[in-house]
N, C-alpha and C positions, 0 to 999 in steps of 0.2 A: 314979635314973639313967635308968631306962626312961622315966620321965615326961618327962625333959628331952629325950631323943631324939625322942620323939613330938612334942613342942612344936616342936623344930627342923624336923622333917619337915613339919609343918603350916605353919610360917612360910615354909619354902622353896616349898611348893606355892602358897601365897597370892601369894608374890612372883613366881613364874613366871606365874601367871594374870594378875597385874597388868601384867607386862611384855608378855605377849601382847596384852592388851587395849589397852595404850598403843600398841604397834606397829600393831595393827589400826586404831586411830583415826588414827594418823599416815598410814598408807597410804590410808585413806579420804579424809582431807583432801587428800593429794596428788592422788588421782584426781579429786576434785571440782574442785580448782584447775586440773588439766590439762584436764578436760572444759570448764570454764568458759572457759579460754583458747582452746581449740579452737573451741568454738561461737561465742565472741565473734569470732574471726577469720573463721569461716565466714559469719556474718551480715555482717561488714564487707566481705569480699572477694568474695562471690557477686554477680556483676553482675545476676543476676535477682532479688535480694532487697535492694537498697539501700534503707535506711530514712532516710538523710540527705536532708532536703528541699533542702538547699543544694547538693547534688551537681549537677554540670553535665551529667551524662548519666543518663538513667533508661531502663532496658530492661524490656520485657515479654516473658516467655518462656512457652511452653506447658508447661514443666516447670521448677520452681525448685530441684530437688535438684542437688547438686554433680555435675558431669560428666554430666548427663542431657539437657539442653536441646538441641534440634535447630534451633530457630528463635528469633531474638531481634529484636524491633523496638525500636530505640533512638531516643530523642528527645534532641536536643542543645539545652540551654537555656543562657542566660547566656554572653555573649561572652567571648572571651579564653582559651579552653582551648588548651593547647599540648601538645606531644608528651611532656613530662615530667610531666604531671599524674598524680597517684597513681591516678586513676580507671581509667586504662588497664590497670593491673595486675589489676583486678577481673575482666577478661575471661579470666584464667587459670583461673577456676573453671569455665568452660564451653568446653573445648577441642574439643568435637565438634559445634559448630554447623554446620549445613548451609546455613542461610540467615541472612544478617545484613543489616539495614537501618538506615541512619542518616538520620533526618529532622531537618533543622536548623530550629529554630523562631525564631531571631533572626538578623538579618543580620550576617555576619561571625563567627558563633559557631564555625564550623569552617572553617579555611583550609588544611587539608592532608588527605591520605588516610592514615588511621591504619594504615599497613602493618606496624608492629611488633605490632599486634593481629592483622591479617589473616593474616600469615605463620605465626602460632602455631596457626591453626585447621587441624586435621588432615583435616577432611572438608568444608570449605567449598565449596559448589557455586554459590551465588547471592549476589551482592553488589549492594546498591542504595544509592546515595547521592543524596539529594535536597536541593536548596536550600542547598548549601554555597557557599563562595567559593573556587574552586580556580584560576581564571584560566588557568594553563598546565599541561598534562599533560606532565611532563618525560620525557626519554629513559628508557626501561626502567622507567617507573613501574609498569606492569602487566607483570610478567614472572615466569616460573618458578613459577607457582602451578598445579600439575599437576591439581588437582581442580576448578578453577573452570570452570563451564559457562555462566554468564550474568553479565554486568555491565551495570548500568543507571546512567548518570550523567545525571540530568535536573535542569534548572534550577540549574546550578552555576556560571554566569557564566564558563564556559570559553571563552577566546578563541583559544587556540593548541594544536595537537597537534604535539608534537615528533617528530622521527624516532624510529622504533621505540618509540613510546609504549606500544604493545601488541605484545608479542613473546613467543615461546616459551610460549604458553598452549595446550598440546596438546588440552585437553578443551573449550575455549571454543566454544560453538555460537551464542549470541546476544550481540550487542554493541549497546547503545543509548546514543548520545550526543545526547540530544534536548533541544530548547528551551534551547540555550546561545547563545554568541556567536562560534562558530567562523567565520572568514572565508575560509579556504582549506584544501584537502586536499592536502598535499604527498605526494611519493612516499615510500615506505618507512616510512609511519606504522604500517601494519598488516603485520607480518612474522611468519612462522612461526606461523600460526594454521591448522593443517591441518584443523580441524573446523568452522570458522566458516561458518554457513549463512545467518545473518540479520544485517544491518548497517543500523541506523537512524540517519541523520544529519539528520533532519527538524527544521524550525523552528530553524535557525541563521541565520547571515548569509553563507553560503558564496557567493562570487561567482566562485571559480576552483577547478576540480578539475583538477590537473595531469595531463598525459598519463601513463598507467600507474600512477596513484595506487592503483588497486585490483588491480594485476596479480598480487600474491601470494595473492589470495583465490580460489584455483582451484576450491573446492567451494561458493562462495557461491551461494545460490539466490534470495535476496530482498534487494534494495538499495533503501532508502527515502531519497530526497533531496527530499522534499516540503517546500514552504514555505521556499525559500532564494532567492538572487539570482543564480543561474547564468544567464549570458547566451550562452555559447558552448560547444558540444560538438564534438569531433572524433572520428574513427574510433579514435583512440588513447586517448580518455578511459576507455573501458571495456575496454581491452586486458587479456586474460587471464581474462575472466569467461565462459569457455565454458560453464559450468554454470548461469549465471543464468537463472531462469525468470520473474522478476517485477522490473520496474524502474518505480519511482514518481518521476516528475519533475513532479508537479503543482505549480502555484503558484510557478513560477520566473519568469525574465524572458527566456526564449528567444524570439527573433524570427525565426529561420530554422533550417532543418535541411538540411545539405548532403549530397552523395552519400555513401552507405555509412557513415553516422553510426553505425549499430548493427551493422555487419557482423560484429563479433567475437562477438556474442551469438547463437550458433547455436541455442541451446535456449530462447530467450526465448519465453514463452507469453503474457505480459501486459505491455503498454506503456501507461503513463498519462501523458499530456501535457496534461491539462486546465489551464485558467486560466493559460496563459502569454501571450505577445504574438506568437504565430506569425502571420506574414504570408506567408511563403514556405516551401514544403516541396519539396525537389528531387524529381524524378521517381524517382530511385534512392535516396532517403533510407532506405527500408526494405528494400532488397535484402539478401538473406542471412537474412531472418527467416522461413524456411520453416515453422517450427512456431508462429508467432504466431497466437493465437486471439482475443485481445482487444486492440483499439486504440482508445483514447479521446482525442479532441482537442477536447472541448467547451470553450466559453468562450474561444476565441482570436479572431484577426482575419483568418482566411482568407477571401479573396474568390473563390478558384477552387481546384479540385483537378485536378492534372495527370492526363490520361486514362491514363497509364501507371503511376500511383503504386501501385496495388494489385497490379500484376503480381508483385511480389516477396513478397506476403503472401496467396497464394491460399488459405491455410488459415483465414482470418479467419471467426469465428463471431459476433463482435460488433464493430460499427464505430459509434462515437459521434462525430458531427460537429455536435451541437446548438450553438446560440447562437454561430455564426460570422457571416460576412458573405457567404456563398457565393451567387452569382447563378445559376449553372448547374451541374447535376450530371447528366451524360448517361448513356445506356445504355452507351456505350463505357467510361466510368469505372467503372461497377459490374460490368461484364461479367466480370472475373477472379474475382469471388467470387459470381457469380450462382447457380451450382450449390449453393454452401454455403447461400445464403439460401433455396433451395428444399428442400434435403434435410436440413439439420441444425437444431439448436436455436439458430438465429441471429436476431440483431436488428440492424436498421440504423436509426439515429436521425438525422434531418435537420431536425427542427423548429427554429424560432427563427432561421432564416436569411433571406436576401433573394432567394429563388428567383423567377425570372420565369415567369409562366404561359405556357409555349409547348410545342410538341410534343416538345421534348427531355425532358419529364417523363412522357411517355406510358407508359414502362416501369413507373412506380409503379403505375398502374392495373392493368397486366397482372400484376405480381408480387403485388399485393394480392389479386387474385382467385385466383391459383394457390396461394398459401401456405396451409398449415394451422396455422401458428404464430400463436396469438392475440396474443402480445406484439409480433410483427412487424406484424400487421394493425393493432394499436392504434398502433404507432409511425408507420406509414404514414398512418393517419387524421389524425395530428397535423401532418403536413407541409402547410405553407401556401405560397402563392405570390402574387405581385402581377402583375396583367395590365397589360402595357404599353399605354398609351392609343393610341399610333399603330397598334400591331398590332390592337387591337380595332377601330379604325375601318376599317382596310384589309382585314383578313383574316377577320373573323368575321361571320356572319349575325346578324340581329336576335335570334334565339332565344338566341345566346350571351350577348348583353348581358343578357337576362332571367335566364339562369342565373347570370351573374356577380353581378347585383344581388340575387338571391334566396339565393345560397350563404352559408353561415355559416362563419366562420373557426374552427370547432371541429369535434369529431368529428361526422360526419353519416352518414346512410345512403348506402351506395354506389349511385350512379345508373346505372352503366354495366353493363347486362346484355343479352346477346343473347337474343332471343325464344326461349323454350323451353329455355333452358339458362343458369342463373345462374352457372355456373363458367366464366368466359371463359378460353379458351386452356388448358383443363385437358388435360394430356397423357394419351394413351391408354396402356394397358398396366398391369401390376401394379407400380406404383411403390411404393417403401418408404414406410412411415408417416413423415410429416414432423414434425420438431420435437417429438419425444416428451417430452423434458424441457425444459419452458419456463422452469424456474427455475434453470438452470445459471448464468446471469449475472444478478445483481441490480444494477441501476443506480440510484443515488440520484436522486431527482427534482430537476430544476433549474428555476430561475425563468426563464421565457422572456420576452424583450422583447416589448412590445406594438407591433406595426407596423400602421399604418393601411392600410385597403383590402386586407387579406390574405384569401385565399380558400383553403379546404381543397382540395387537389389532387383528392382522390377525389370531391369534390362536382361536378366539372365533367366532362361526357361527353368522352371522348377525342377524338371527331371535331370537337369545338368548339375544341380547343386551337390557337391560331394558330401559324404558322411564320414566323420572321423571314426577311427577304429573302435573307440569306446562306445559309440552309438551303434555301430554295426554288430558288436558283440553283446550289446545290452538292449536298452530300450529302443523303441521304434524311432527311426530318424526323423519322422514327421510328428512325433509326439502324439500319435494316434493310438487310442486304446478303446476298449469296449465301453468304458464309461463316458467317452466323448462322442458316441455314435450320433447323438442328436445334432451335433454341430456339423458332422461330416457327411451325413446321409443325403444323397441326392443322386440322380442318374448321372449327372455330369461328373460328380466326384468319383464315381465308380470308373467312368471312362478315364478320368485323370490318373487314378491310382494304377490302372492297368497299363498306362503308358510309361510308368516309371522304369528306370533301368533295372537290369536283373539284380544288381546288388541291393537295391532298395526293396524290390519285391521279396527277395530271400529274407531280408531283415524283417519285413512284415510277417512272413510266414513263421519266422522264429518266435514272434511275439504271440500270434494267434494260435 
């Protein structure tokens, strides 16, 4: 009996061990199956680790672990992807992306903005979409994304921006809609963007910017409208942009600027109008721009500059008028900014124009000798003029003809020096050091047109510059008057004036 009991106990123990072993094996199989299912799903759904070569979207991330990536650069291949494609659910694996880029590699592959993806990103700050086919940005397309700081939509064939396309984006600082096909900027496109400081609409086909189209952008600093087809600006075009500091209007089709065009831009520091078709600029076009320091109008069709044009921009430190058709640029014209040209890191560019060699350019010689700014000296050395044949014959002695024939239309050694003192008209006193920072403004080199019979202005002695009849019979050929005595008074200036030819001296006497 005792043996039977022992046998039964042993059998029971073995059975218990077998059951435990079996349960353990079953649990292990369940875990293996669960893990395989989980890892299989992970590989399939992680947007940063897609292995399917036929997938229409491939993303490269700096971290491939689930919920760790902060940046994803995605390439869209194979046309025909739509909003219901399963690939979009894969973005759920990386909800903490801070920067997301879509680069479309085939035409028509992406025809919409995947907002069902973007809105799930809890920390998205930068969104870039390049080479998609978006056509029209619909109303409230970009709205209510509180973390977004930067949007770039480049080369997306956008033709229209609907009302309130961009609205209620409280953190947005930079917005670029570049190299598209937008034809006009309507009012109320950009609304409730309290942090926007940079707006780039360059390289579109904009021919009309409606009055007040930027009026909601009260903190905007930089507006880029370069390479468009804008023909008309009014004083209301830039209404509301009181904090704008830089306006880029290069390479448009502006032919004229009327009174007070920029009067709303009280804080503007830099205005770029290069490569337009400007033929006329009103005397009061720049009134109100008291803080303007850089004005560039190179590559236009200006034939003259109104003598009162610079009155409203007395703070200018850089004025670029290269490659226009200007025939005369007098002392009265430059006078409002003359002290800046003497005292600050200023540069004045006049080369590539059609200036006439006459006494109205004598201020260039004087300024060139007074300034300590090497960039300004170099710029003045590049200024050339053409001597009128009639004036040469009637007003200049033989030695002027020799100077004219020997002068070179490039930089040359300055010829005008008073004996014993090479610094002509240098002011007395402890004047501040001029032009200490000569690299404040860097201007891109321009290709200057080649004009026949051009002579470097600095290569001609001042006393040989002829004076047209209207100057001989009217105002002083050197634009000197009693109200300008503070500029011209010095011992050397007296010696200089006394050396002028008889015709200039008589003209001076007729004025005084």
